[in-house]
PDB file of N, CA, C and O in Angstrom:
ATOM      1  N   MET A   1       1.001  -1.161   0.161  1.00  0.00           N
ATOM      2  CA  MET A   1       0.086   0.136   0.123  1.00  0.00           C
ATOM      3  C   MET A   1       1.122   1.428   0.143  1.00  0.00           C
ATOM      4  O   MET A   1       2.100   1.676   0.848  1.00  0.00           O
ATOM      5  N   THR A   2       0.478   2.145  -0.942  1.00  0.00           N
ATOM      6  CA  THR A   2       1.470   3.502  -1.117  1.00  0.00           C
ATOM      7  C   THR A   2       0.613   4.342  -0.397  1.00  0.00           C
ATOM      8  O   THR A   2      -0.564   3.981  -0.409  1.00  0.00           O
ATOM      9  N   ALA A   3       0.954   5.689   0.426  1.00  0.00           N
ATOM     10  CA  ALA A   3       0.582   6.379   0.877  1.00  0.00           C
ATOM     11  C   ALA A   3       1.069   7.827   0.571  1.00  0.00           C
ATOM     12  O   ALA A   3       2.260   8.138   0.579  1.00  0.00           O
ATOM     13  N   ARG A   4       0.017   8.710   0.292  1.00  0.00           N
ATOM     14  CA  ARG A   4       0.782  10.541   0.076  1.00  0.00           C
ATOM     15  C   ARG A   4       1.024  10.727   1.557  1.00  0.00           C
ATOM     16  O   ARG A   4       0.581  10.056   2.489  1.00  0.00           O
ATOM     17  N   ALA A   5       1.806  11.762   1.576  1.00  0.00           N
ATOM     18  CA  ALA A   5       2.006  12.296   3.002  1.00  0.00           C
ATOM     19  C   ALA A   5       0.816  13.198   3.194  1.00  0.00           C
ATOM     20  O   ALA A   5       0.592  13.684   4.303  1.00  0.00           O
ATOM     21  N   SER A   6      -0.014  13.458   2.076  1.00  0.00           N
ATOM     22  CA  SER A   6      -1.077  14.231   2.263  1.00  0.00           C
ATOM     23  C   SER A   6      -2.287  13.648   3.054  1.00  0.00           C
ATOM     24  O   SER A   6      -3.046  14.268   3.800  1.00  0.00           O
ATOM     25  N   ASP A   7      -2.307  12.224   2.710  1.00  0.00           N
ATOM     26  CA  ASP A   7      -3.054  10.871   3.305  1.00  0.00           C
ATOM     27  C   ASP A   7      -2.817  10.923   4.567  1.00  0.00           C
ATOM     28  O   ASP A   7      -3.765  11.138   5.322  1.00  0.00           O
ATOM     29  N   TYR A   8      -1.720  10.770   5.005  1.00  0.00           N
ATOM     30  CA  TYR A   8      -0.840  10.618   6.377  1.00  0.00           C
ATOM     31  C   TYR A   8      -1.145  11.858   7.356  1.00  0.00           C
ATOM     32  O   TYR A   8      -0.951  11.776   8.569  1.00  0.00           O
ATOM     33  N   LYS A   9      -1.570  12.851   6.813  1.00  0.00           N
ATOM     34  CA  LYS A   9      -1.733  13.842   7.767  1.00  0.00           C
ATOM     35  C   LYS A   9      -3.001  14.410   8.640  1.00  0.00           C
ATOM     36  O   LYS A   9      -3.744  15.332   8.302  1.00  0.00           O
ATOM     37  N   GLY A  10      -3.066  13.650   9.826  1.00  0.00           N
ATOM     38  CA  GLY A  10      -4.517  14.117  10.396  1.00  0.00           C
ATOM     39  C   GLY A  10      -4.774  12.459  10.690  1.00  0.00           C
ATOM     40  O   GLY A  10      -5.623  11.982  11.443  1.00  0.00           O
ATOM     41  N   ASN A  11      -3.806  11.751   9.886  1.00  0.00           N
ATOM     42  CA  ASN A  11      -4.468  10.049  10.074  1.00  0.00           C
ATOM     43  C   ASN A  11      -3.665   9.222  10.633  1.00  0.00           C
ATOM     44  O   ASN A  11      -3.854   8.011  10.753  1.00  0.00           O
ATOM     45  N   GLU A  12      -2.414  10.056  11.127  1.00  0.00           N
ATOM     46  CA  GLU A  12      -1.306   9.471  12.031  1.00  0.00           C
ATOM     47  C   GLU A  12      -1.429   8.287  12.850  1.00  0.00           C
ATOM     48  O   GLU A  12      -0.566   7.409  12.846  1.00  0.00           O
ATOM     49  N   ALA A  13      -2.356   8.245  13.473  1.00  0.00           N
ATOM     50  CA  ALA A  13      -2.971   7.100  14.319  1.00  0.00           C
ATOM     51  C   ALA A  13      -3.314   5.634  13.513  1.00  0.00           C
ATOM     52  O   ALA A  13      -3.004   4.446  13.602  1.00  0.00           O
ATOM     53  N   TYR A  14      -3.982   6.328  12.849  1.00  0.00           N
ATOM     54  CA  TYR A  14      -4.559   5.228  12.054  1.00  0.00           C
ATOM     55  C   TYR A  14      -3.441   4.177  10.896  1.00  0.00           C
ATOM     56  O   TYR A  14      -3.485   2.947  10.929  1.00  0.00           O
ATOM     57  N   PHE A  15      -2.821   4.696  10.267  1.00  0.00           N
ATOM     58  CA  PHE A  15      -1.904   4.340   9.491  1.00  0.00           C
ATOM     59  C   PHE A  15      -0.686   3.879  10.192  1.00  0.00           C
ATOM     60  O   PHE A  15      -0.139   2.975   9.559  1.00  0.00           O
ATOM     61  N   GLU A  16      -0.089   4.191  11.267  1.00  0.00           N
ATOM     62  CA  GLU A  16       0.829   3.356  12.366  1.00  0.00           C
ATOM     63  C   GLU A  16      -0.246   2.295  12.906  1.00  0.00           C
ATOM     64  O   GLU A  16       0.539   1.460  13.355  1.00  0.00           O
ATOM     65  N   LYS A  17      -1.381   1.831  13.131  1.00  0.00           N
ATOM     66  CA  LYS A  17      -1.640   0.689  13.300  1.00  0.00           C
ATOM     67  C   LYS A  17      -2.219  -0.363  12.427  1.00  0.00           C
ATOM     68  O   LYS A  17      -2.531  -1.549  12.532  1.00  0.00           O
ATOM     69  N   LEU A  18      -2.233   0.668  11.422  1.00  0.00           N
ATOM     70  CA  LEU A  18      -2.621  -0.700   9.994  1.00  0.00           C
ATOM     71  C   LEU A  18      -1.028  -0.957   9.792  1.00  0.00           C
ATOM     72  O   LEU A  18      -0.769  -2.124  10.083  1.00  0.00           O
ATOM     73  N   ARG A  19      -0.181  -0.416   9.490  1.00  0.00           N
ATOM     74  CA  ARG A  19       1.606  -0.460   9.219  1.00  0.00           C
ATOM     75  C   ARG A  19       1.729  -1.844  10.457  1.00  0.00           C
ATOM     76  O   ARG A  19       2.128  -2.986  10.228  1.00  0.00           O
ATOM     77  N   LYS A  20       1.397  -1.455  11.358  1.00  0.00           N
ATOM     78  CA  LYS A  20       1.938  -3.075  12.655  1.00  0.00           C
ATOM     79  C   LYS A  20       0.760  -3.989  12.440  1.00  0.00           C
ATOM     80  O   LYS A  20       0.636  -4.844  13.316  1.00  0.00           O
ATOM     81  N   LYS A  21       0.056  -3.999  11.675  1.00  0.00           N
ATOM     82  CA  LYS A  21      -0.830  -5.499  11.594  1.00  0.00           C
ATOM     83  C   LYS A  21      -0.620  -6.190  10.812  1.00  0.00           C
ATOM     84  O   LYS A  21      -0.601  -5.828   9.636  1.00  0.00           O
ATOM     85  N   LYS A  22      -0.320  -7.793  11.301  1.00  0.00           N
ATOM     86  CA  LYS A  22       0.015  -8.914  10.399  1.00  0.00           C
ATOM     87  C   LYS A  22      -1.109  -9.573   9.244  1.00  0.00           C
ATOM     88  O   LYS A  22      -0.911 -10.167   8.184  1.00  0.00           O
ATOM     89  N   ASP A  23      -2.290  -9.206   9.916  1.00  0.00           N
ATOM     90  CA  ASP A  23      -3.270 -10.119   9.342  1.00  0.00           C
ATOM     91  C   ASP A  23      -4.129  -9.738   8.170  1.00  0.00           C
ATOM     92  O   ASP A  23      -4.971 -10.400   7.563  1.00  0.00           O
ATOM     93  N   ILE A  24      -3.625  -8.262   7.969  1.00  0.00           N
ATOM     94  CA  ILE A  24      -4.523  -6.906   6.493  1.00  0.00           C
ATOM     95  C   ILE A  24      -4.411  -8.277   5.528  1.00  0.00           C
ATOM     96  O   ILE A  24      -3.725  -9.248   5.848  1.00  0.00           O
ATOM     97  N   GLU A  25      -4.997  -8.214   4.611  1.00  0.00           N
ATOM     98  CA  GLU A  25      -4.913  -8.824   3.083  1.00  0.00           C
ATOM     99  C   GLU A  25      -4.695  -8.040   2.321  1.00  0.00           C
ATOM    100  O   GLU A  25      -5.580  -7.210   2.529  1.00  0.00           O
ATOM    101  N   PHE A  26      -3.835  -7.531   1.173  1.00  0.00           N
ATOM    102  CA  PHE A  26      -4.193  -6.440   0.380  1.00  0.00           C
ATOM    103  C   PHE A  26      -4.077  -7.110  -0.884  1.00  0.00           C
ATOM    104  O   PHE A  26      -3.364  -8.032  -1.282  1.00  0.00           O
ATOM    105  N   ILE A  27      -5.162  -6.245  -1.523  1.00  0.00           N
ATOM    106  CA  ILE A  27      -5.847  -6.815  -2.768  1.00  0.00           C
ATOM    107  C   ILE A  27      -5.381  -5.752  -4.084  1.00  0.00           C
ATOM    108  O   ILE A  27      -5.650  -4.597  -4.412  1.00  0.00           O
ATOM    109  N   ASN A  28      -4.356  -7.092  -4.719  1.00  0.00           N
ATOM    110  CA  ASN A  28      -3.985  -6.487  -6.122  1.00  0.00           C
ATOM    111  C   ASN A  28      -4.687  -6.038  -7.138  1.00  0.00           C
ATOM    112  O   ASN A  28      -5.776  -6.508  -6.808  1.00  0.00           O
ATOM    113  N   ARG A  29      -4.959  -5.293  -8.466  1.00  0.00           N
ATOM    114  CA  ARG A  29      -5.280  -4.784  -9.145  1.00  0.00           C
ATOM    115  C   ARG A  29      -6.417  -6.128  -9.977  1.00  0.00           C
ATOM    116  O   ARG A  29      -7.576  -6.063 -10.386  1.00  0.00           O
ATOM    117  N   ASP A  30      -5.352  -7.308  -9.945  1.00  0.00           N
ATOM    118  CA  ASP A  30      -5.642  -8.493 -10.999  1.00  0.00           C
ATOM    119  C   ASP A  30      -5.094  -9.410  -9.863  1.00  0.00           C
ATOM    120  O   ASP A  30      -3.978  -9.836  -9.566  1.00  0.00           O
ATOM    121  N   ILE A  31      -6.532  -9.551  -9.283  1.00  0.00           N
ATOM    122  CA  ILE A  31      -5.965 -11.138  -8.033  1.00  0.00           C
ATOM    123  C   ILE A  31      -5.721 -12.314  -8.673  1.00  0.00           C
ATOM    124  O   ILE A  31      -5.561 -13.271  -7.915  1.00  0.00           O
ATOM    125  N   THR A  32      -5.657 -12.498  -9.660  1.00  0.00           N
ATOM    126  CA  THR A  32      -5.321 -13.931  -9.965  1.00  0.00           C
ATOM    127  C   THR A  32      -3.550 -13.822  -9.984  1.00  0.00           C
ATOM    128  O   THR A  32      -2.867 -14.838  -9.851  1.00  0.00           O
ATOM    129  N   LYS A  33      -2.998 -12.582 -10.149  1.00  0.00           N
ATOM    130  CA  LYS A  33      -1.456 -12.383 -10.217  1.00  0.00           C
ATOM    131  C   LYS A  33      -1.010 -11.842  -8.931  1.00  0.00           C
ATOM    132  O   LYS A  33      -1.627 -11.247  -8.048  1.00  0.00           O
ATOM    133  N   LYS A  34       0.301 -12.221  -9.054  1.00  0.00           N
ATOM    134  CA  LYS A  34       1.359 -11.488  -7.791  1.00  0.00           C
ATOM    135  C   LYS A  34       1.661  -9.799  -7.859  1.00  0.00           C
ATOM    136  O   LYS A  34       1.788  -9.049  -8.827  1.00  0.00           O
ATOM    137  N   TRP A  35       1.715  -9.554  -6.397  1.00  0.00           N
ATOM    138  CA  TRP A  35       2.224  -8.268  -6.351  1.00  0.00           C
ATOM    139  C   TRP A  35       2.858  -7.468  -7.529  1.00  0.00           C
ATOM    140  O   TRP A  35       3.983  -7.913  -7.301  1.00  0.00           O
ATOM    141  N   ASN A  36       3.028  -6.782  -8.430  1.00  0.00           N
ATOM    142  CA  ASN A  36       4.396  -6.095  -8.909  1.00  0.00           C
ATOM    143  C   ASN A  36       3.816  -4.418  -9.120  1.00  0.00           C
ATOM    144  O   ASN A  36       2.763  -4.061  -9.647  1.00  0.00           O
ATOM    145  N   PRO A  37       4.928  -3.548  -8.498  1.00  0.00           N
ATOM    146  CA  PRO A  37       4.542  -2.349  -7.951  1.00  0.00           C
ATOM    147  C   PRO A  37       4.335  -1.651 -10.013  1.00  0.00           C
ATOM    148  O   PRO A  37       3.813  -0.579 -10.318  1.00  0.00           O
ATOM    149  N   SER A  38       4.756  -2.383 -10.718  1.00  0.00           N
ATOM    150  CA  SER A  38       4.087  -1.340 -12.161  1.00  0.00           C
ATOM    151  C   SER A  38       3.042  -2.170 -13.355  1.00  0.00           C
ATOM    152  O   SER A  38       2.878  -1.691 -14.477  1.00  0.00           O
ATOM    153  N   THR A  39       2.595  -3.055 -13.053  1.00  0.00           N
ATOM    154  CA  THR A  39       1.999  -3.816 -13.329  1.00  0.00           C
ATOM    155  C   THR A  39       0.687  -4.823 -13.099  1.00  0.00           C
ATOM    156  O   THR A  39      -0.054  -5.561 -13.748  1.00  0.00           O
ATOM    157  N   ASN A  40       0.870  -4.420 -11.934  1.00  0.00           N
ATOM    158  CA  ASN A  40      -0.216  -4.918 -10.654  1.00  0.00           C
ATOM    159  C   ASN A  40      -0.291  -4.178  -9.373  1.00  0.00           C
ATOM    160  O   ASN A  40       0.433  -4.512  -8.436  1.00  0.00           O
ATOM    161  N   ASP A  41      -0.910  -3.447  -9.302  1.00  0.00           N
ATOM    162  CA  ASP A  41      -0.238  -2.604  -7.989  1.00  0.00           C
ATOM    163  C   ASP A  41      -1.663  -2.964  -6.820  1.00  0.00           C
ATOM    164  O   ASP A  41      -2.643  -3.585  -7.232  1.00  0.00           O
ATOM    165  N   VAL A  42      -1.571  -2.498  -5.453  1.00  0.00           N
ATOM    166  CA  VAL A  42      -2.381  -2.590  -4.656  1.00  0.00           C
ATOM    167  C   VAL A  42      -3.257  -1.582  -4.781  1.00  0.00           C
ATOM    168  O   VAL A  42      -2.933  -0.395  -4.817  1.00  0.00           O
ATOM    169  N   VAL A  43      -4.822  -2.177  -4.878  1.00  0.00           N
ATOM    170  CA  VAL A  43      -6.078  -0.927  -4.830  1.00  0.00           C
ATOM    171  C   VAL A  43      -6.649  -1.038  -3.911  1.00  0.00           C
ATOM    172  O   VAL A  43      -7.447  -0.134  -3.667  1.00  0.00           O
ATOM    173  N   ALA A  44      -6.536  -2.246  -2.884  1.00  0.00           N
ATOM    174  CA  ALA A  44      -7.704  -2.047  -1.374  1.00  0.00           C
ATOM    175  C   ALA A  44      -7.095  -3.205  -1.013  1.00  0.00           C
ATOM    176  O   ALA A  44      -6.349  -3.999  -1.588  1.00  0.00           O
ATOM    177  N   TYR A  45      -7.692  -3.106   0.319  1.00  0.00           N
ATOM    178  CA  TYR A  45      -6.949  -4.158   1.229  1.00  0.00           C
ATOM    179  C   TYR A  45      -8.355  -4.503   2.120  1.00  0.00           C
ATOM    180  O   TYR A  45      -9.349  -3.784   2.024  1.00  0.00           O
ATOM    181  N   PHE A  46      -8.304  -5.718   3.011  1.00  0.00           N
ATOM    182  CA  PHE A  46      -9.192  -6.395   3.904  1.00  0.00           C
ATOM    183  C   PHE A  46      -8.900  -6.544   5.311  1.00  0.00           C
ATOM    184  O   PHE A  46      -7.894  -7.241   5.443  1.00  0.00           O
ATOM    185  N   ASP A  47      -9.120  -6.371   5.811  1.00  0.00           N
ATOM    186  CA  ASP A  47      -9.099  -6.710   7.675  1.00  0.00           C
ATOM    187  C   ASP A  47     -10.237  -7.290   7.767  1.00  0.00           C
ATOM    188  O   ASP A  47     -11.381  -6.957   7.460  1.00  0.00           O
ATOM    189  N   PRO A  48      -9.749  -8.256   8.257  1.00  0.00           N
ATOM    190  CA  PRO A  48     -10.398  -9.317   8.728  1.00  0.00           C
ATOM    191  C   PRO A  48     -10.587  -9.197  10.551  1.00  0.00           C
ATOM    192  O   PRO A  48     -10.997 -10.107  11.272  1.00  0.00           O
ATOM    193  N   GLU A  49     -10.279  -8.199  10.873  1.00  0.00           N
ATOM    194  CA  GLU A  49     -10.809  -7.640  12.278  1.00  0.00           C
ATOM    195  C   GLU A  49     -11.967  -7.275  12.087  1.00  0.00           C
ATOM    196  O   GLU A  49     -12.757  -7.911  12.785  1.00  0.00           O
ATOM    197  N   ASP A  50     -12.534  -6.357  11.300  1.00  0.00           N
ATOM    198  CA  ASP A  50     -13.955  -5.666  11.355  1.00  0.00           C
ATOM    199  C   ASP A  50     -14.788  -6.047   9.945  1.00  0.00           C
ATOM    200  O   ASP A  50     -15.930  -5.692   9.654  1.00  0.00           O
ATOM    201  N   LYS A  51     -13.673  -7.052   8.995  1.00  0.00           N
ATOM    202  CA  LYS A  51     -14.355  -7.652   7.790  1.00  0.00           C
ATOM    203  C   LYS A  51     -14.946  -6.872   7.018  1.00  0.00           C
ATOM    204  O   LYS A  51     -16.121  -7.062   6.705  1.00  0.00           O
ATOM    205  N   LYS A  52     -14.389  -6.071   6.669  1.00  0.00           N
ATOM    206  CA  LYS A  52     -14.307  -4.938   5.694  1.00  0.00           C
ATOM    207  C   LYS A  52     -13.353  -4.375   4.728  1.00  0.00           C
ATOM    208  O   LYS A  52     -12.226  -4.305   5.219  1.00  0.00           O
ATOM    209  N   ILE A  53     -13.414  -4.022   3.724  1.00  0.00           N
ATOM    210  CA  ILE A  53     -12.511  -3.810   2.236  1.00  0.00           C
ATOM    211  C   ILE A  53     -12.720  -2.097   2.629  1.00  0.00           C
ATOM    212  O   ILE A  53     -13.601  -1.352   3.059  1.00  0.00           O
ATOM    213  N   TYR A  54     -11.428  -2.042   2.214  1.00  0.00           N
ATOM    214  CA  TYR A  54     -10.930  -0.749   2.315  1.00  0.00           C
ATOM    215  C   TYR A  54     -10.522   0.132   1.342  1.00  0.00           C
ATOM    216  O   TYR A  54      -9.431   0.552   1.728  1.00  0.00           O
ATOM    217  N   ILE A  55     -10.770   0.581   0.417  1.00  0.00           N
ATOM    218  CA  ILE A  55     -10.157   1.823  -0.901  1.00  0.00           C
ATOM    219  C   ILE A  55      -9.750   2.747  -0.281  1.00  0.00           C
ATOM    220  O   ILE A  55     -10.498   3.487   0.358  1.00  0.00           O
ATOM    221  N   ASP A  56      -8.278   2.909  -0.360  1.00  0.00           N
ATOM    222  CA  ASP A  56      -7.393   4.439  -0.366  1.00  0.00           C
ATOM    223  C   ASP A  56      -8.263   5.616  -1.414  1.00  0.00           C
ATOM    224  O   ASP A  56      -8.724   5.365  -2.527  1.00  0.00           O
ATOM    225  N   PHE A  57      -8.311   6.790  -0.764  1.00  0.00           N
ATOM    226  CA  PHE A  57      -8.328   7.540  -1.793  1.00  0.00           C
ATOM    227  C   PHE A  57      -7.490   7.477  -2.870  1.00  0.00           C
ATOM    228  O   PHE A  57      -7.963   7.515  -4.006  1.00  0.00           O
ATOM    229  N   GLY A  58      -6.035   7.364  -2.635  1.00  0.00           N
ATOM    230  CA  GLY A  58      -4.770   7.176  -3.778  1.00  0.00           C
ATOM    231  C   GLY A  58      -5.112   6.092  -4.623  1.00  0.00           C
ATOM    232  O   GLY A  58      -4.638   5.984  -5.754  1.00  0.00           O
ATOM    233  N   SER A  59      -6.191   4.998  -3.959  1.00  0.00           N
ATOM    234  CA  SER A  59      -6.029   3.420  -5.235  1.00  0.00           C
ATOM    235  C   SER A  59      -6.005   3.842  -6.879  1.00  0.00           C
ATOM    236  O   SER A  59      -6.228   5.019  -7.161  1.00  0.00           O
ATOM    237  N   PRO A  60      -5.890   3.432  -7.332  1.00  0.00           N
ATOM    238  CA  PRO A  60      -6.101   3.472  -8.650  1.00  0.00           C
ATOM    239  C   PRO A  60      -7.545   3.002  -9.378  1.00  0.00           C
ATOM    240  O   PRO A  60      -7.806   2.878 -10.575  1.00  0.00           O
ATOM    241  N   LEU A  61      -8.270   2.818  -8.345  1.00  0.00           N
ATOM    242  CA  LEU A  61      -9.661   2.470  -8.434  1.00  0.00           C
ATOM    243  C   LEU A  61     -10.646   3.789  -8.312  1.00  0.00           C
ATOM    244  O   LEU A  61     -11.772   3.964  -8.778  1.00  0.00           O
ATOM    245  N   ARG A  62      -9.809   4.650  -7.515  1.00  0.00           N
ATOM    246  CA  ARG A  62     -10.482   5.707  -7.330  1.00  0.00           C
ATOM    247  C   ARG A  62     -10.034   7.088  -7.986  1.00  0.00           C
ATOM    248  O   ARG A  62     -10.199   8.177  -7.436  1.00  0.00           O
ATOM    249  N   LYS A  63      -9.546   6.933  -9.019  1.00  0.00           N
ATOM    250  CA  LYS A  63      -9.020   8.351 -10.030  1.00  0.00           C
ATOM    251  C   LYS A  63      -9.951   9.247 -10.108  1.00  0.00           C
ATOM    252  O   LYS A  63     -10.980   9.310 -10.781  1.00  0.00           O
ATOM    253  N   GLY A  64      -9.460   9.956  -9.320  1.00  0.00           N
ATOM    254  CA  GLY A  64     -10.506  11.617  -9.833  1.00  0.00           C
ATOM    255  C   GLY A  64     -11.953  11.086  -9.495  1.00  0.00           C
ATOM    256  O   GLY A  64     -12.460  11.138 -10.616  1.00  0.00           O
ATOM    257  N   GLU A  65     -12.773  10.686  -8.795  1.00  0.00           N
ATOM    258  CA  GLU A  65     -13.744  10.110  -8.072  1.00  0.00           C
ATOM    259  C   GLU A  65     -13.961  10.903  -7.007  1.00  0.00           C
ATOM    260  O   GLU A  65     -12.905  11.290  -6.504  1.00  0.00           O
ATOM    261  N   PRO A  66     -15.388  11.468  -6.232  1.00  0.00           N
ATOM    262  CA  PRO A  66     -15.792  11.648  -4.857  1.00  0.00           C
ATOM    263  C   PRO A  66     -15.710  10.227  -4.382  1.00  0.00           C
ATOM    264  O   PRO A  66     -15.596   9.110  -4.887  1.00  0.00           O
ATOM    265  N   SER A  67     -15.841  10.877  -2.924  1.00  0.00           N
ATOM    266  CA  SER A  67     -15.849   9.968  -2.159  1.00  0.00           C
ATOM    267  C   SER A  67     -17.152   9.183  -1.895  1.00  0.00           C
ATOM    268  O   SER A  67     -18.288   9.658  -1.915  1.00  0.00           O
ATOM    269  N   LEU A  68     -16.685   7.468  -1.559  1.00  0.00           N
ATOM    270  CA  LEU A  68     -17.986   6.379  -1.742  1.00  0.00           C
ATOM    271  C   LEU A  68     -18.568   6.887  -0.737  1.00  0.00           C
ATOM    272  O   LEU A  68     -18.085   7.774  -0.033  1.00  0.00           O
ATOM    273  N   ASP A  69     -19.795   6.299  -0.569  1.00  0.00           N
ATOM    274  CA  ASP A  69     -20.847   5.861   0.260  1.00  0.00           C
ATOM    275  C   ASP A  69     -19.918   4.661   1.167  1.00  0.00           C
ATOM    276  O   ASP A  69     -18.832   4.135   0.922  1.00  0.00           O
ATOM    277  N   LEU A  70     -20.851   4.510   2.273  1.00  0.00           N
ATOM    278  CA  LEU A  70     -20.539   3.355   2.895  1.00  0.00           C
ATOM    279  C   LEU A  70     -21.508   2.235   1.817  1.00  0.00           C
ATOM    280  O   LEU A  70     -22.659   2.517   1.486  1.00  0.00           O
ATOM    281  N   MET A  71     -20.830   1.011   1.391  1.00  0.00           N
ATOM    282  CA  MET A  71     -21.620   0.087   1.018  1.00  0.00           C
ATOM    283  C   MET A  71     -21.466  -1.200   1.442  1.00  0.00           C
ATOM    284  O   MET A  71     -20.396  -1.461   1.993  1.00  0.00           O
ATOM    285  N   TYR A  72     -22.307  -2.104   1.316  1.00  0.00           N
ATOM    286  CA  TYR A  72     -22.623  -3.144   1.688  1.00  0.00           C
ATOM    287  C   TYR A  72     -21.408  -3.986   0.983  1.00  0.00           C
ATOM    288  O   TYR A  72     -20.759  -3.285   0.206  1.00  0.00           O
ATOM    289  N   SER A  73     -21.015  -5.187   1.079  1.00  0.00           N
ATOM    290  CA  SER A  73     -20.027  -6.034   0.211  1.00  0.00           C
ATOM    291  C   SER A  73     -20.498  -6.383  -1.186  1.00  0.00           C
ATOM    292  O   SER A  73     -19.682  -6.374  -2.108  1.00  0.00           O
ATOM    293  N   TYR A  74     -21.758  -6.687  -1.390  1.00  0.00           N
ATOM    294  CA  TYR A  74     -22.348  -6.933  -2.386  1.00  0.00           C
ATOM    295  C   TYR A  74     -22.283  -5.804  -3.680  1.00  0.00           C
ATOM    296  O   TYR A  74     -21.986  -6.112  -4.834  1.00  0.00           O
ATOM    297  N   ASP A  75     -22.661  -4.315  -3.173  1.00  0.00           N
ATOM    298  CA  ASP A  75     -22.686  -3.399  -3.856  1.00  0.00           C
ATOM    299  C   ASP A  75     -20.928  -2.997  -4.163  1.00  0.00           C
ATOM    300  O   ASP A  75     -20.439  -2.521  -5.188  1.00  0.00           O
ATOM    301  N   LEU A  76     -20.294  -3.361  -2.962  1.00  0.00           N
ATOM    302  CA  LEU A  76     -19.296  -3.398  -3.600  1.00  0.00           C
ATOM    303  C   LEU A  76     -18.673  -4.472  -4.237  1.00  0.00           C
ATOM    304  O   LEU A  76     -17.779  -3.871  -4.834  1.00  0.00           O
ATOM    305  N   GLY A  77     -18.561  -5.419  -4.462  1.00  0.00           N
ATOM    306  CA  GLY A  77     -18.203  -6.209  -5.713  1.00  0.00           C
ATOM    307  C   GLY A  77     -19.286  -5.589  -6.938  1.00  0.00           C
ATOM    308  O   GLY A  77     -18.705  -5.469  -8.017  1.00  0.00           O
ATOM    309  N   ILE A  78     -20.487  -5.250  -6.960  1.00  0.00           N
ATOM    310  CA  ILE A  78     -21.227  -4.968  -8.615  1.00  0.00           C
ATOM    311  C   ILE A  78     -20.104  -3.938  -8.433  1.00  0.00           C
ATOM    312  O   ILE A  78     -19.536  -4.120  -9.510  1.00  0.00           O
ATOM    313  N   TYR A  79     -19.448  -3.062  -7.872  1.00  0.00           N
ATOM    314  CA  TYR A  79     -18.690  -1.764  -8.585  1.00  0.00           C
ATOM    315  C   TYR A  79     -17.275  -2.471  -8.950  1.00  0.00           C
ATOM    316  O   TYR A  79     -16.952  -2.721 -10.111  1.00  0.00           O
ATOM    317  N   LEU A  80     -16.411  -2.783  -7.736  1.00  0.00           N
ATOM    318  CA  LEU A  80     -15.239  -3.412  -8.242  1.00  0.00           C
ATOM    319  C   LEU A  80     -15.692  -4.082 -10.044  1.00  0.00           C
ATOM    320  O   LEU A  80     -15.714  -3.316 -11.007  1.00  0.00           O
ATOM    321  N   PHE A  81     -15.875  -4.952 -10.113  1.00  0.00           N
ATOM    322  CA  PHE A  81     -16.564  -5.766 -10.675  1.00  0.00           C
ATOM    323  C   PHE A  81     -16.246  -4.754 -12.191  1.00  0.00           C
ATOM    324  O   PHE A  81     -15.277  -4.775 -12.951  1.00  0.00           O
ATOM    325  N   GLY A  82     -17.684  -3.793 -12.218  1.00  0.00           N
ATOM    326  CA  GLY A  82     -17.803  -2.618 -13.248  1.00  0.00           C
ATOM    327  C   GLY A  82     -16.207  -2.031 -13.494  1.00  0.00           C
ATOM    328  O   GLY A  82     -15.678  -2.145 -14.600  1.00  0.00           O
ATOM    329  N   LYS A  83     -15.488  -1.379 -12.314  1.00  0.00           N
ATOM    330  CA  LYS A  83     -14.464  -1.323 -12.822  1.00  0.00           C
ATOM    331  C   LYS A  83     -13.397  -1.566 -13.452  1.00  0.00           C
ATOM    332  O   LYS A  83     -12.626  -0.810 -14.043  1.00  0.00           O
ATOM    333  N   ARG A  84     -13.390  -3.125 -13.232  1.00  0.00           N
ATOM    334  CA  ARG A  84     -12.375  -3.917 -13.728  1.00  0.00           C
ATOM    335  C   ARG A  84     -12.689  -4.195 -15.395  1.00  0.00           C
ATOM    336  O   ARG A  84     -11.754  -4.071 -16.186  1.00  0.00           O
ATOM    337  N   ILE A  85     -14.103  -4.590 -15.902  1.00  0.00           N
ATOM    338  CA  ILE A  85     -15.056  -4.552 -16.772  1.00  0.00           C
ATOM    339  C   ILE A  85     -14.300  -3.533 -17.768  1.00  0.00           C
ATOM    340  O   ILE A  85     -13.452  -3.752 -18.632  1.00  0.00           O
ATOM    341  N   ASN A  86     -14.896  -2.371 -17.347  1.00  0.00           N
ATOM    342  CA  ASN A  86     -14.985  -1.523 -18.376  1.00  0.00           C
ATOM    343  C   ASN A  86     -13.184  -0.902 -18.674  1.00  0.00           C
ATOM    344  O   ASN A  86     -12.950  -0.096 -19.575  1.00  0.00           O
TER     345      ASN A  86
END
């Protein structure tokens, strides 16, 4: 996961807690292939503690888009598959 300095400011405690977690599962752009910084970057992550998938504002899935509303996992799946198909 990459975070810009502007993402970090004001959210220091959150990012430090996330950095120390060992059970975070990162989701690559193509989930069938291994991570690669230039061809298959991280687009989201799953936190098994709260059972939620998070998409950072800096994620390639979010380029140029406004803030997302809270979504149920089904709706998020539809959103992610729609992004992958388009």
